[in-house]
matplotlib code that plots the C-alpha trace (Angstrom):
import matplotlib.pyplot as plt

x = [37.7, 40.6, 41.8, 43.5, 47.2, 46.5, 44.1, 45.2, 45.7, 46.0, 47.0, 46.1, 46.9, 44.1, 44.8, 47.6, 45.6, 46.4, 43.3, 43.4, 41.4, 41.2, 40.2, 40.0, 42.4, 39.7, 38.0, 41.2, 41.7, 38.2, 38.7, 41.8, 40.3, 36.9, 36.6, 36.0, 32.3, 30.3, 27.7, 24.5, 21.7, 18.5, 16.4, 12.8, 12.5, 9.3, 10.1, 7.7, 9.5, 12.9, 11.7, 14.2, 12.0, 14.8, 15.2, 11.9, 9.5, 6.3, 5.6, 2.8, 1.6, -1.3, -2.9, -0.8, -0.6, -2.8, -4.3, -1.1, 0.4, 2.9, 5.2, 3.8, 4.1, 2.1, -1.2, -2.8, -4.0, -4.1, -1.5, -2.0, -0.5, -0.6, -4.1, -5.6, -8.4, -9.4, -8.2, -9.2, -7.7, -9.3, -6.2, -6.3, -8.6, -9.5, -8.2, -4.7, -4.7, -5.9, -3.3, -0.5, -1.2, -2.0, -4.9, -6.6, -9.5, -10.3, -12.7, -15.7, -17.2, -16.6, -18.5, -16.8, -15.0, -11.7, -11.7, -9.0, -11.3, -13.4, -11.4, -10.7, -7.0, -4.6, -4.8, -8.3, -11.7, -14.3, -17.5, -20.6, -24.0, -27.0, -26.9, -23.2, -21.1, -18.0, -18.3, -15.4, -14.7, -12.4, -10.4, -11.7, -9.4, -10.7, -13.1, -16.0, -14.9, -17.0, -17.1, -14.8, -15.0, -13.9, -12.6, -12.0, -12.8, -13.3, -14.9, -14.5, -14.7, -15.1, -18.3, -19.4, -23.0, -24.4, -27.7, -28.9, -32.2, -33.7, -32.5, -29.0, -26.7, -23.0, -22.0, -23.6, -22.6, -25.0, -24.4, -26.1, -25.5, -27.3, -29.1, -30.3, -30.5, -32.3, -30.7, -30.3, -29.8, -26.9, -26.3, -23.9, -25.1, -24.8, -27.6, -29.5, -32.7, -34.5, -31.5, -29.3, -26.9, -28.0, -25.6, -27.5, -25.7, -28.4, -27.6, -24.0, -22.9, -22.8, -21.8, -18.6, -18.0, -16.4, -19.0, -21.9, -22.7, -22.1, -25.9, -26.2, -23.3, -25.3, -27.9, -27.4, -27.7, -28.3, -27.4, -28.5, -26.9, -28.1, -26.4, -28.0, -27.2, -28.4, -25.9, -25.2, -25.0, -22.1, -19.7, -17.1, -17.8, -16.0, -17.9, -16.6, -18.0, -15.8, -16.1, -14.1, -14.5, -13.0, -15.8, -18.6, -18.7, -20.0, -19.7, -20.5, -18.6, -19.2, -16.2, -14.6, -17.6, -19.6, -23.2, -24.4, -23.1, -24.3, -23.0, -23.3, -23.1, -24.5, -26.7, -28.5, -26.3, -22.6, -22.1, -22.4, -19.7, -19.0, -20.4, -18.2, -18.8, -19.4, -19.7, -21.7, -20.4, -22.4, -20.7, -19.0, -16.8, -18.5, -19.2, -20.5, -19.5, -21.7, -24.2, -27.0, -25.2, -24.8, -21.6, -18.0, -16.1, -12.5, -10.2, -12.5, -10.9, -11.8, -9.3, -8.9, -8.6, -10.3, -9.0, -8.7, -8.1, -9.1, -7.1, -9.3, -6.7, -5.5, -2.0, 0.8, 2.4, 5.7, 8.2, 8.7, 11.6, 12.3, 15.5, 15.2, 17.7, 20.0, 19.5, 21.9, 23.0, 24.6, 28.1, 31.0, 31.9, 29.0, 28.6, 25.2, 24.3, 20.6, 18.1, 14.4, 11.6, 7.9, 6.4, 3.7, 4.2, 0.8, 0.7, 3.9, 5.0, 8.4, 10.4, 14.1, 16.3, 19.7, 21.9, 24.7, 26.6, 28.5, 30.9, 30.4, 32.8, 30.8, 27.1, 25.6, 24.1, 24.8, 24.0, 24.6, 21.2, 19.4, 21.9, 21.1, 24.5, 26.1, 24.1, 24.6, 21.6, 20.1, 17.5, 15.2, 17.1, 20.6, 23.5, 24.2, 27.9, 28.3, 27.2, 28.9, 32.4, 32.9, 31.1, 31.5, 29.8, 27.5, 24.9, 22.8, 20.7, 18.2, 16.8, 13.5, 12.5, 8.8, 8.1, 4.5, 3.1, 0.5, -2.5, -4.8, -5.2, -1.6, 0.3, 3.6, 4.3, 6.8, 5.4, 8.5, 12.2, 14.2, 18.0, 20.4, 23.9, 26.9, 29.7, 33.0, 34.4, 37.8, 40.3, 42.1, 45.1, 48.5, 50.3, 53.9, 55.1, 58.9, 61.5, 65.2, 67.1, 69.7, 71.5, 68.7, 66.1, 64.0, 63.0, 59.6, 58.1, 54.8, 52.8, 50.6, 46.8, 45.2, 41.5, 39.4, 40.3, 43.4, 44.6, 47.4, 48.8, 49.2, 52.1, 51.4, 54.4, 55.2, 57.6, 55.4, 53.3, 49.8, 50.4, 51.3, 52.0, 55.4, 56.8, 60.5, 60.5, 61.4, 58.3, 56.1, 54.0, 52.0, 50.0, 51.9, 50.2, 52.7, 50.7, 50.5, 53.8, 54.7, 58.0, 59.3, 62.3, 61.4, 64.2, 65.0, 64.7, 66.8, 69.4, 68.9, 65.3, 62.6, 59.9, 56.6, 54.9, 51.7, 50.5, 46.9, 45.6, 42.9, 40.6, 38.2, 35.9, 38.4, 41.1, 42.7, 41.1, 37.6, 38.4, 40.9, 38.5, 37.4, 37.6, 40.9, 42.3, 45.8, 48.6, 50.2, 52.4, 56.2, 59.1, 62.6, 65.5, 67.6, 71.4, 74.8, 75.6, 74.3, 75.4]
y = [-6.0, -3.5, -1.7, 1.6, 1.4, 3.8, 1.3, -0.3, -4.0, -5.9, -9.5, -11.6, -15.2, -17.4, -21.1, -21.1, -19.4, -15.9, -13.7, -10.4, -7.4, -4.4, -1.1, 2.1, 4.7, 7.3, 5.1, 4.6, 8.4, 8.9, 6.3, 8.0, 11.5, 10.6, 11.2, 8.1, 7.3, 4.2, 2.4, 2.9, 0.4, -0.2, -3.3, -3.7, -6.7, -8.5, -10.1, -13.0, -14.0, -14.0, -15.5, -18.1, -21.0, -22.5, -19.4, -17.9, -18.3, -16.6, -14.8, -15.1, -13.6, -11.3, -8.4, -5.2, -1.8, -1.1, -4.6, -6.3, -9.2, -8.4, -10.3, -9.8, -10.9, -14.1, -13.9, -16.4, -18.6, -22.3, -24.8, -28.6, -30.5, -34.1, -33.5, -32.0, -34.0, -31.5, -27.9, -25.6, -22.1, -21.3, -19.5, -21.7, -24.1, -26.8, -29.6, -28.1, -27.4, -30.9, -32.5, -30.3, -31.0, -34.7, -34.7, -37.8, -36.0, -35.5, -33.2, -34.9, -31.6, -28.0, -24.9, -22.5, -19.3, -18.3, -14.6, -12.3, -9.2, -10.7, -12.8, -12.9, -13.9, -15.5, -14.6, -15.8, -17.1, -19.3, -17.7, -20.0, -19.6, -21.8, -25.2, -24.8, -26.2, -28.3, -32.1, -34.0, -37.6, -38.8, -42.0, -45.1, -44.2, -40.7, -39.6, -40.0, -43.4, -46.5, -47.7, -44.9, -44.2, -40.6, -39.2, -35.5, -33.3, -29.7, -28.1, -24.5, -21.9, -18.2, -17.2, -14.0, -14.5, -12.3, -12.8, -15.4, -17.0, -20.2, -23.4, -22.3, -25.3, -24.9, -28.5, -31.9, -35.5, -38.4, -42.1, -45.3, -47.4, -50.6, -51.9, -55.5, -55.5, -52.2, -49.1, -46.0, -42.7, -40.6, -36.9, -34.1, -30.8, -27.0, -24.9, -21.6, -21.4, -18.2, -16.1, -18.3, -21.2, -24.8, -27.8, -31.0, -34.3, -37.0, -40.5, -39.4, -40.6, -44.0, -45.5, -47.6, -47.9, -51.2, -51.9, -52.4, -55.2, -54.7, -54.9, -51.6, -50.0, -49.4, -47.2, -44.0, -40.5, -37.2, -33.6, -30.2, -26.8, -23.5, -20.1, -17.6, -14.6, -14.0, -14.1, -10.7, -10.7, -9.1, -9.4, -12.1, -14.3, -17.4, -20.6, -23.7, -26.9, -28.9, -32.2, -33.5, -37.3, -37.5, -35.4, -35.6, -31.8, -30.6, -26.8, -24.3, -21.0, -17.9, -15.5, -17.4, -17.0, -20.0, -19.9, -23.5, -26.4, -30.0, -32.9, -36.3, -39.4, -42.9, -41.9, -38.7, -36.3, -36.2, -39.6, -41.7, -42.6, -40.0, -40.9, -41.2, -40.0, -43.0, -43.3, -46.3, -48.9, -47.6, -44.2, -43.4, -40.7, -38.0, -34.5, -31.4, -27.8, -24.8, -26.8, -24.4, -21.3, -17.8, -16.0, -16.6, -19.1, -19.0, -21.3, -24.3, -26.9, -30.2, -31.3, -34.6, -32.8, -30.3, -26.9, -25.0, -21.6, -20.9, -18.4, -15.3, -12.7, -11.8, -10.6, -12.7, -11.7, -13.2, -11.8, -13.4, -13.2, -13.9, -14.0, -12.6, -13.9, -14.7, -11.6, -11.9, -8.4, -9.7, -8.3, -9.7, -6.5, -4.4, -1.6, -1.0, 2.7, 2.9, 0.8, 1.8, -0.6, 0.0, -1.0, -0.5, -0.6, 0.3, 1.1, 0.4, -2.5, -2.4, -4.0, -4.3, -4.7, -6.2, -7.2, -9.6, -9.3, -12.2, -12.4, -14.8, -17.4, -17.7, -17.1, -19.7, -18.7, -21.0, -21.1, -17.3, -16.8, -17.4, -15.4, -11.7, -10.7, -11.9, -9.3, -5.6, -3.5, -1.2, 1.5, 2.7, 5.3, 4.1, 3.7, -0.1, 0.3, 2.4, -0.5, -3.4, -4.4, -5.8, -3.4, -5.3, -8.5, -10.1, -11.6, -9.9, -11.3, -9.2, -10.2, -8.8, -9.0, -8.3, -7.1, -7.0, -4.6, -6.8, -5.4, -7.8, -5.5, -4.2, -6.3, -5.0, -5.8, -5.2, -4.7, -4.0, -3.3, -1.0, -1.4, 0.9, -0.2, 0.4, -1.6, -0.8, 1.3, 0.7, 2.9, 5.8, 5.1, 5.5, 8.8, 9.9, 6.6, 6.7, 4.4, 3.7, 1.4, -1.1, -4.2, -6.6, -4.8, -1.7, -0.1, 1.4, 3.7, 5.5, 7.5, 5.6, 5.8, 6.9, 6.6, 3.8, 1.1, 0.0, -3.5, -3.7, -3.0, -4.8, -4.4, -4.5, -4.6, -5.4, -4.5, -2.1, 0.9, 0.0, -3.7, -5.5, -9.1, -9.3, -12.6, -11.8, -10.8, -13.2, -11.8, -13.7, -12.8, -9.6, -8.7, -9.3, -8.9, -6.9, -6.7, -3.5, -1.8, 1.4, 0.3, -2.8, -4.0, -5.8, -8.4, -10.8, -8.2, -8.2, -5.4, -3.1, -3.9, -1.2, -2.1, -0.2, -0.2, 0.8, 0.3, -0.3, -0.2, -2.7, -3.0, -5.8, -5.1, -5.6, -7.7, -10.5, -13.1, -12.0, -11.9, -10.9, -8.9, -6.3, -2.6, -1.1, 2.4, 2.4, 4.9, 6.8, 4.6, 4.9, 3.2, 2.2, 0.2, -2.0, -1.7, -2.5, 1.1, 3.0, 6.4]
z = [-0.4, -0.7, 2.4, 2.8, 3.9, 6.7, 8.3, 11.6, 11.6, 14.9, 14.9, 18.0, 18.8, 20.2, 20.9, 18.4, 15.7, 14.5, 14.1, 12.2, 13.1, 10.8, 12.4, 10.2, 11.4, 11.7, 14.2, 16.2, 16.3, 17.6, 20.3, 21.5, 21.5, 23.1, 26.9, 29.0, 28.9, 29.7, 27.8, 29.8, 29.9, 31.8, 32.5, 33.9, 36.1, 36.9, 40.3, 39.7, 36.5, 38.3, 41.6, 42.8, 43.9, 46.0, 48.2, 49.2, 52.1, 53.2, 49.9, 47.3, 44.0, 44.3, 42.4, 42.9, 41.4, 38.4, 38.8, 37.6, 39.5, 42.1, 44.6, 48.1, 51.7, 52.0, 53.8, 56.2, 53.4, 54.3, 52.9, 53.0, 55.8, 57.1, 58.7, 55.5, 53.9, 51.3, 50.6, 47.8, 47.9, 44.5, 43.3, 40.2, 38.7, 41.3, 39.1, 39.2, 42.9, 43.8, 41.5, 42.7, 46.4, 45.8, 48.1, 46.7, 45.1, 41.5, 39.6, 38.0, 36.7, 37.4, 36.3, 38.7, 37.6, 39.4, 40.1, 41.5, 41.8, 44.7, 47.1, 50.8, 50.6, 48.3, 44.6, 43.8, 44.8, 43.2, 41.8, 41.8, 40.1, 40.9, 39.1, 38.2, 41.1, 41.6, 41.8, 43.3, 44.0, 46.8, 47.1, 48.9, 51.8, 52.1, 54.7, 52.4, 51.2, 52.0, 55.6, 56.9, 60.7, 61.5, 64.7, 65.0, 62.0, 61.0, 58.0, 57.2, 54.4, 53.6, 51.8, 50.1, 49.0, 46.2, 47.9, 50.4, 49.7, 51.2, 49.7, 48.6, 49.0, 49.6, 50.3, 49.8, 50.4, 50.5, 51.2, 52.3, 55.4, 56.3, 59.4, 59.5, 55.7, 55.5, 53.8, 55.9, 54.0, 55.2, 54.4, 55.3, 53.8, 54.3, 53.1, 53.8, 55.7, 56.8, 56.1, 58.3, 57.8, 58.5, 58.9, 58.5, 59.5, 59.0, 60.3, 60.3, 63.8, 65.4, 68.7, 68.6, 72.4, 73.5, 76.1, 73.7, 71.3, 67.6, 66.9, 68.8, 66.9, 63.7, 65.5, 63.7, 65.1, 63.4, 64.3, 63.1, 63.9, 62.7, 63.1, 65.5, 63.4, 59.8, 56.9, 55.5, 51.6, 49.8, 52.7, 53.7, 56.6, 58.0, 58.8, 60.6, 62.0, 64.2, 66.2, 69.1, 69.2, 72.7, 74.2, 71.6, 71.2, 67.9, 67.4, 64.7, 64.7, 62.5, 62.3, 65.2, 67.5, 68.7, 67.3, 68.1, 70.2, 70.6, 72.7, 71.0, 73.1, 73.3, 76.3, 77.2, 79.0, 79.2, 80.8, 77.6, 75.2, 72.4, 69.0, 65.9, 62.4, 60.1, 56.3, 55.1, 52.7, 49.7, 49.6, 46.3, 47.8, 45.7, 47.1, 45.5, 46.5, 45.6, 43.6, 44.3, 45.5, 44.1, 45.3, 46.1, 48.2, 49.4, 51.4, 51.6, 53.9, 55.6, 58.2, 60.2, 63.5, 65.8, 64.6, 67.8, 66.3, 62.7, 60.7, 60.3, 59.4, 55.9, 56.6, 58.1, 61.4, 60.4, 57.8, 54.4, 52.0, 48.3, 46.2, 42.7, 40.2, 38.7, 36.5, 33.6, 32.5, 29.3, 29.8, 31.8, 33.6, 34.6, 37.1, 38.6, 38.8, 39.8, 41.7, 41.7, 42.7, 42.2, 45.5, 48.1, 51.9, 53.5, 57.2, 59.0, 56.8, 55.2, 52.4, 52.9, 49.8, 49.5, 46.6, 45.5, 42.2, 40.7, 37.7, 34.8, 36.3, 39.5, 38.9, 41.2, 44.6, 47.5, 51.2, 51.5, 50.0, 53.3, 55.4, 55.3, 56.6, 53.3, 51.3, 50.9, 52.0, 49.4, 49.5, 46.6, 44.6, 45.7, 43.5, 44.0, 43.2, 46.3, 48.6, 46.8, 47.7, 44.2, 42.0, 38.8, 37.6, 35.0, 37.3, 39.9, 42.8, 44.8, 48.2, 49.2, 52.9, 53.6, 57.1, 58.4, 60.9, 62.6, 60.7, 58.9, 55.9, 55.3, 52.8, 51.3, 47.7, 44.9, 41.4, 39.3, 39.7, 37.5, 37.3, 35.4, 34.7, 32.5, 31.0, 32.6, 29.6, 28.1, 29.9, 28.1, 26.0, 27.6, 26.6, 26.2, 24.9, 24.6, 23.1, 23.9, 21.5, 22.6, 21.5, 20.3, 22.4, 22.7, 26.0, 26.2, 28.9, 29.2, 31.6, 34.0, 33.2, 36.5, 35.4, 34.2, 36.8, 34.9, 35.6, 33.1, 29.7, 26.4, 24.0, 20.3, 17.9, 14.3, 11.5, 9.5, 10.4, 11.6, 11.4, 14.6, 13.9, 15.6, 16.8, 17.2, 20.8, 23.6, 25.4, 22.9, 19.9, 19.7, 21.7, 24.9, 28.3, 30.3, 33.6, 35.5, 34.6, 32.9, 31.3, 29.6, 27.8, 24.6, 24.1, 21.3, 18.4, 15.3, 15.2, 12.2, 11.8, 12.3, 14.8, 15.5, 18.9, 20.6, 24.1, 25.2, 28.8, 30.0, 32.9, 34.0, 31.1, 28.3, 30.0, 28.1, 30.4, 29.3, 25.5, 22.9, 20.9, 23.4, 22.5, 23.5, 23.2, 21.8, 22.3, 19.6, 17.4, 18.0, 16.2, 17.0, 15.5, 17.8, 17.3, 18.9, 18.4, 21.5, 20.2]

ax = plt.figure().add_subplot(projection="3d")
ax.plot(x, y, z, "-o")
ax.set_aspect("equal")
plt.show()
């Protein structure tokens, strides 16, 4: 393709290879005459997608504004620990939760539906309909495995019954023990009766005291506890059964209030040895949750200890934090100009925002992620460049600190974050470029460029107008990085030969370290002829 002679040609050297760039003169003139402006961009950030899993604590995903998912302060939802036998938060399908927590239970069948519109805490609950429950099977070493002797235990859950009729069953386990060759049916079940909740532990306890013969050990004991208050449909309530094997106390609590208590011992009264829960050798480890129940369940947990204080609140009383990023803005030198999150802070809750910006050469976040003093505080609507010590960079990290107010119902959350930013534009072209010829050299001088964050200047030279492929100078081939100076002596030129010169300024955005092909505004072309004759 032919090219007009008036076009500007710039030759650059990269790793020993000359690269030619052709820029139409009209474009060059436009670049020189246009005022300094930046390329402006915006990005919408979903904090969940950019959540840094390594640097976060006390946060969770929950429904936010307009029923979309949001990143929020974590609530009091249970998490598995060393004393957890079984925990189902019902935030996801039970099979995924059990596999992820490695609790030793597997799903045999499930007809539950995970719902986010009717939950007590977390991001979901399980909806049950009669005849469509959740069947699980535990390991042989689990509490419901064959010939397991329990000590302390607690069972608890949140329930929201659509209606509460007689015979609704929320939990069921059955097994078989043996006495003198005769089978003894065992059962642990939770069901409704007369509008109340009944816990039935049939032949579930035995005496294992050291002062009695083994023949007496397999004498089974049963227990039944019923709530005093009636269950209110279409409202959440917490139910917990707990047993202290050291004292033999079996207690049933509703919403943290004791509703029924029994003392289980080998003799009448408190003087006997406490009984222990026992699972017979013919137990398969299978349990069913919600097999004949109509409503919602949340945070179903069985623990291998006496839970002294169940968690009844929704919101946490401790702060949480999350690091969002790295967010790659796509350009090596970017200045942030606007920060606007979409958030909700009910009551006296707060969200504090802070920011770090990194360049392309150092994008990785280290130990400073967990140290708030290493971050620059930011408020919604702020111009981030005003708070950043280094206001340029390609990668951005945001830290969100969620602060509770002690209320059970107030949970701060962030739905979305909008960032506006601009590339650091190429600085203006130097003006008033002047030449002074000498013996084998030409001296150049120009006015300092005071805007555009100038870091230095490049010299383009050649032996024909608009073509800057020069190699004669001892400074090196064109273009030459002069650094941050406003005059230079170009040595090593041939006397009598005409040379053409232009100067370009650069900043962080279009510096030679970042790339040879960045847009640069060039000065007016000048020419000079070196000579021994100084007149």
